C-alpha positions in Angstrom: 202.7 -106.4 99.1 199.0 -105.9 98.5 197.2 -102.9 99.9 194.6 -103.0 102.6 191.4 -101.2 102.0 190.5 -98.0 103.8 189.7 -98.6 107.5 186.1 -99.0 108.4 185.2 -97.7 111.8 183.4 -100.2 114.0 180.3 -99.4 116.0 182.1 -98.5 119.3 184.5 -96.1 117.5 181.6 -94.4 115.5 179.7 -93.8 118.8 182.8 -92.5 120.6 183.7 -90.1 117.7 180.1 -88.7 117.4 179.8 -88.2 121.2 183.2 -86.4 121.3 182.6 -84.0 118.4 179.1 -83.1 119.5 180.4 -82.5 123.1 178.2 -85.2 124.6 181.2 -86.8 126.3 184.9 -86.4 126.6 186.9 -88.5 124.1 188.4 -91.6 125.4 191.8 -91.0 127.1 194.9 -91.4 125.0 196.2 -94.9 125.2 198.0 -97.5 123.1 196.1 -99.3 120.3 196.8 -102.7 118.8 196.4 -104.5 115.5 194.8 -107.9 115.4 194.4 -110.4 112.6 191.1 -112.0 111.7 190.2 -115.0 109.6 186.6 -113.8 109.0 185.7 -114.3 105.3 185.8 -111.3 103.0 182.2 -111.6 101.8 180.7 -109.3 104.4 180.9 -111.7 107.3 182.9 -109.3 109.5 180.1 -107.3 111.2 180.8 -103.6 111.9 178.4 -103.7 114.8 180.7 -106.0 116.9 181.6 -104.2 120.1 184.0 -106.7 121.5 186.9 -108.6 120.0 185.2 -111.8 121.2 182.3 -111.0 118.8 181.0 -113.9 116.8 182.1 -112.6 113.4 185.6 -111.4 114.3 187.5 -114.8 114.4 190.8 -113.5 115.6 193.9 -115.7 115.2 194.5 -118.0 118.2 197.4 -117.3 120.5 198.3 -121.0 120.6 199.7 -120.5 117.0 202.4 -118.1 118.2 200.2 -115.1 117.3 199.9 -111.9 119.4 198.4 -108.5 118.7 200.9 -105.9 117.7 201.2 -102.3 118.9 199.6 -100.2 116.1 201.4 -96.9 116.9 199.5 -94.5 114.6 200.4 -90.9 113.9 198.0 -88.2 115.0 195.1 -87.6 112.6 196.2 -85.3 109.8 194.8 -81.8 109.3 192.9 -82.6 106.1 189.5 -83.7 104.8 189.3 -86.5 104.9 191.6 -86.7 107.9 194.0 -89.7 107.8 195.7 -91.9 110.4 198.1 -94.7 109.8 200.8 -96.9 111.5 204.3 -95.5 111.8 206.3 -98.7 112.2 206.5 -102.1 110.7 204.2 -104.6 112.4 205.1 -108.3 112.5 203.0 -111.2 113.6 204.7 -114.6 114.2 206.7 -116.6 113.4 203.8 -119.0 113.7 204.3 -122.2 115.6 201.3 -123.8 113.9 199.3 -122.8 110.9 196.8 -120.0 112.1 194.5 -120.0 109.1 193.8 -117.5 106.3 194.2 -113.8 107.3 191.5 -111.6 105.7 191.3 -108.6 108.0 193.5 -106.4 110.3 191.4 -105.1 113.2 192.6 -102.2 115.3 191.6 -102.5 119.0 192.2 -101.0 122.4 193.9 -103.8 124.4 196.9 -106.0 123.8 195.0 -109.2 124.4 191.6 -110.6 125.5 188.1 -110.8 124.1 186.9 -107.7 126.1 188.9 -105.3 123.9 186.8 -103.0 121.8 187.4 -103.2 118.0 188.1 -99.7 116.6 188.5 -100.2 112.8 188.7 -103.1 110.4 191.1 -103.2 107.4 190.5 -105.6 104.6 193.6 -107.2 103.1 193.6 -106.8 99.3 194.5 -110.5 99.0 194.2 -113.2 101.8 197.3 -114.6 103.3 197.7 -118.1 104.7 201.0 -118.4 106.7 202.6 -121.8 107.3 204.5 -122.9 110.4 207.6 -120.7 110.7 206.1 -117.9 108.5 205.3 -114.4 109.7 202.9 -111.7 108.5 204.4 -108.2 108.2 202.7 -104.8 107.7 204.9 -102.0 106.4 204.8 -98.5 107.8 202.7 -96.1 105.9 199.3 -95.7 104.4 196.8 -97.8 102.7 194.5 -96.7 99.9 192.9 -94.0 102.0 195.6 -93.4 104.5 194.2 -95.6 107.2 195.5 -99.0 106.2 198.8 -100.6 105.9 200.6 -103.1 103.6 200.7 -106.8 104.6 202.7 -109.7 103.3 203.7 -113.2 104.4 
């Protein structure tokens, strides 16, 4: 099970966090968050300025392969510096009905489906995974290298 890297906040999440901590706006209301899988190449192709899951560099798995975003279910941020947040349960994508391509990123977002969801954070898989028909990807509960990732295996 390779580790994911520390989560990188996407532009929308950076703006929301700054506006909240400097009392410019109220934080977004509590709601469920979801984890998506992206085939974007590792070499810097996933752009942190994407503000929608339909962004040109996100390349989420296609639902026609048996893929669906999974409920992320993170703990509350820890009282530490740096503060940590991570998934509490095992996440499973699949089994896939057709080969979905090579997974390189996990992307936390705010909606269970659709391109209008706002991406929150991106987690780079330590090694790419290419599931075949009938395979599933699974992310273990717990932390990644900085407490904001998870483990993923085929």
